N, C-alpha and C positions, 0 to 999 in steps of 0.2 A: 655899702661895700665894705668885706673885711679887709683887715689888716696887709695880710698877705697876698692880696687878689692879683694875679697876672705874674707873682713869682714861682719859677722851678727850685724844688727841695730835694737834694738826695739825702735819704736816711740810710746809713749803712748798719746792718746789725738787726734790720728792720722785722725779721721773722718774730721776733718775741722781744720780751721785756722792754727794758730802756728804749730800744728802737723802737717797738712798734706801737708804744706810747705816746712817743715822740712824734711818729708821722700821723698818727689820728688828729694830734692839737696842732699840727701845721696846715694839714687838709681843712679840721674846722674851720682855721683863719682864712682859708681860701685861699695855700699855697695848692699847686700841681706837684702832688711829690710822688717821686721815684724810691722804692722802698729795694734795698740792696742787700743780699746774703747769699749764702751754700746751697739753702733746701728751696726748692721751686714752690710748695707746697704750704710753709707757712706764710712766705710772702704772697702768694694769690690769696689768704684767707684775710690777711689784712687789708689788700686791696678791694676785696669784697666788701668787708667792713666800712673800710672808708667810703667807697661808691654807694652803699646803702645808708651811708649819713649825709648823700648827695655832696660829697666830696669827689676829686677827681686825683686818680693814682693811676700808677704803671708798677709792673715789677721788672726788675732786672737781675736776673741770678748772676752770682759770679762768685767766683773763689778768689778772695781778695787775699790767699797767702801767694797767689803768683803777682808780682808786682806790675806783669805788662797787664792783667787783667783789670787791674785799679784803671790804668790810663783808657782801656776798651770801654769800661763804664763811663766814664765822662763824654768819650766821643758818641757812644750810642744815646745816651740824654741829649747831647746835642744835635745830634740828628733828628731826634724822635719830637724832642722840646724846644730845640730852637736856643735856648739859653740855659743857665745855670746859675740861683742867684744867691741860693744857700747851701751848703754844706756840711751836713753834721756827722761827723767821724764817731762812729757808736761801737764799729764791730770792735769784740775783745775775747780773749781768754786766758787762763794761767794754763802752769803745767800743772801735770799731777803729782811731779816730786816739786817740792816747795823750797826746799833747803840748798843751800850754797855748798854743801859738802857733798851732795849725793846726785843735784840735778846736772842730766848730762848734755851736751852740746845739742844736739839735734831739737829736743826741750825748749833750751834756751834760744835758739835760733829762731823756731817756729813760735813762740811768744813773739818776739820781736816783729817777727813777718807780720803778725795783723796791728799790733799794738803800736807800732811805730811806723815801720816802712811802709803799710799801708796807707798812715795818716797820711805819709809825703806826698807820696807816688799820686795818690787820689787828690792832694790838696794841686799840687803842682800842674795835674792835668785840669783842674776845674779854672786856674788862677786866668789865662790870657782873656777870658771873655769878660771876668770883672775887672780885672785891669784896664781893658779897654772902654767900659761903662764908668769905672771907676765907683764900683758897688758891688760889693758882694762880704757875704758872712759865714764864718768858717768856724763850727762849733765844734769843739773835741771832748768827748767824755774820757776823761782821764780816770784816777782813782785817787781814795785817801791815803793808797799805797805809794804814791808820788811822795807826800809830806812827810807821812809816817810809816817807812817801810817797815816788813816785818814779816818772820815766817809764814802767818795766818794765808798773805795775799800770796806770797812767794818770792824769792830773791829774782827769779825772772823777770816778774809781772812788776814788781815794785819800781826794778831800774827802768821798764820799758814804759811803763804810764809816766815815771819822771822824765824822760825824755821826750815822750808826748805832750808834756804840760811845757816843757824849755822850747818845744818846736812852737807850739801856740803863741808863748809870749814871745818869741822871736819873729811872729809874721806882726805882729803888732807893731815889733821895734822897726822893722824893715818897711813896711806897706802901708799902714795906717795912712800917711799922706796920702797915699793913690787910692782913698776910700775902700781899703779892705780892714775889715774888724773882724778880731779873734778873741773867741772866749773860750776859754777851759773851765768845764764843768767836774768839779772834783768832790764825787759822792766816798762818803763812807755806806755800810752796808746797807743795800738793797736787796729786796726780796725779788732775784732773778734766777731764771737757769744754772749761770754761771757758777752756784751756790753748791749745784749739784757735783760739780768736778770738786770740792774739796777733801783732802783726804777723811776729815771726819765733816759731814755736811751737817749744818745745823738745822734742831729738830723745830717741827711747827710753834710751840711756844717760842721759841729766839724767831722765829720770822715773823711771828704775829707783831713785835715791837719795831721789826727795822722799819726803814722805808720803802714803798711800793715802785714801782716802774713810773707811775703817773706822777710822783713827787717830783721826781727828775727830769722826766718829761715836759712839767712845768716849767722847769728852770732853761732848757733849753726853748721853750716858745718864748720866754722872757728875753732871751738872747736875742732872739729872730726878729721877735717883734718891737722891739726898741724903736724909736725913729733912727735914721740913717747917723745923725750926726752922734751919738753917745753910743760907747762898745763898753759892756761890761767885760774884763780883763778876766776876772776867775769867780766863780761861785763855788764856795764851801759848804756843803750840805752833810749832817748828819742825822742820825735816830735822837730823838729827845731823850729816850729811857736807855742809858748802858747796860750793857750785859758782862757778864761772867765771861771770857774766851777761852782760859786758860788750860782746860781739858782741851781743845780743840786744836790749840798750838801746841800742844806736848805730842798729840798723834802728827801734826803736820812737820812736825821736827823730825822725827824720825822717819816720816814716809819716803822709801826710794832706799833706806840702810842695809847696805849688806844683811845676808841671812846670818 
């Protein structure tokens, strides 16, 4: 019998990167995994991989930029699966313009909608059943930018991820006595597609020494598979080998500046 047999897990941002790795790991431990993201094709590919490995999964496409869509995801999963035991709030993105001097309100708001509001809306929608059973695990992928903000991650992203981190800690403060446990995963650089959106994307040599999606996926798995009596409130992980980011930071500092 696997650790997560009989449990249902939602993983957002599951078409690529950390979400994809986490979904596969949770399914391998017996969870029925619902993969959520904007693009149906990558989600279908993840579902096929999980099923080919003997796991159980289904896709629930949704644009989490729309707060109402977050609530709809939870409602659809409850209708199809009957329960939600684990929520992995992993979807996220950063702005094209990183500097607080130049980022515009539309980009700022979009970053907060995915990295903060979607986390709140989907968590809130999943809580009633968890509270009724007095058991639930909510895992949120934040970022080292929440602890060490800077222009490389971007002003909006750093602020939004810090808000998500505080939201996760607030869940523990408010609801742990009711059986709800919340974990914030706080990774530094991970070789995922989000890096392609940087003003100066890192090259292959830089990516080769970064953490890989499965490394962070294993942190998510740990938080989900520990006995219900135990909660890991925060997991901070970073690449073993440091690298010089000064040239990339210089480009990011000036991205979006007036001509």
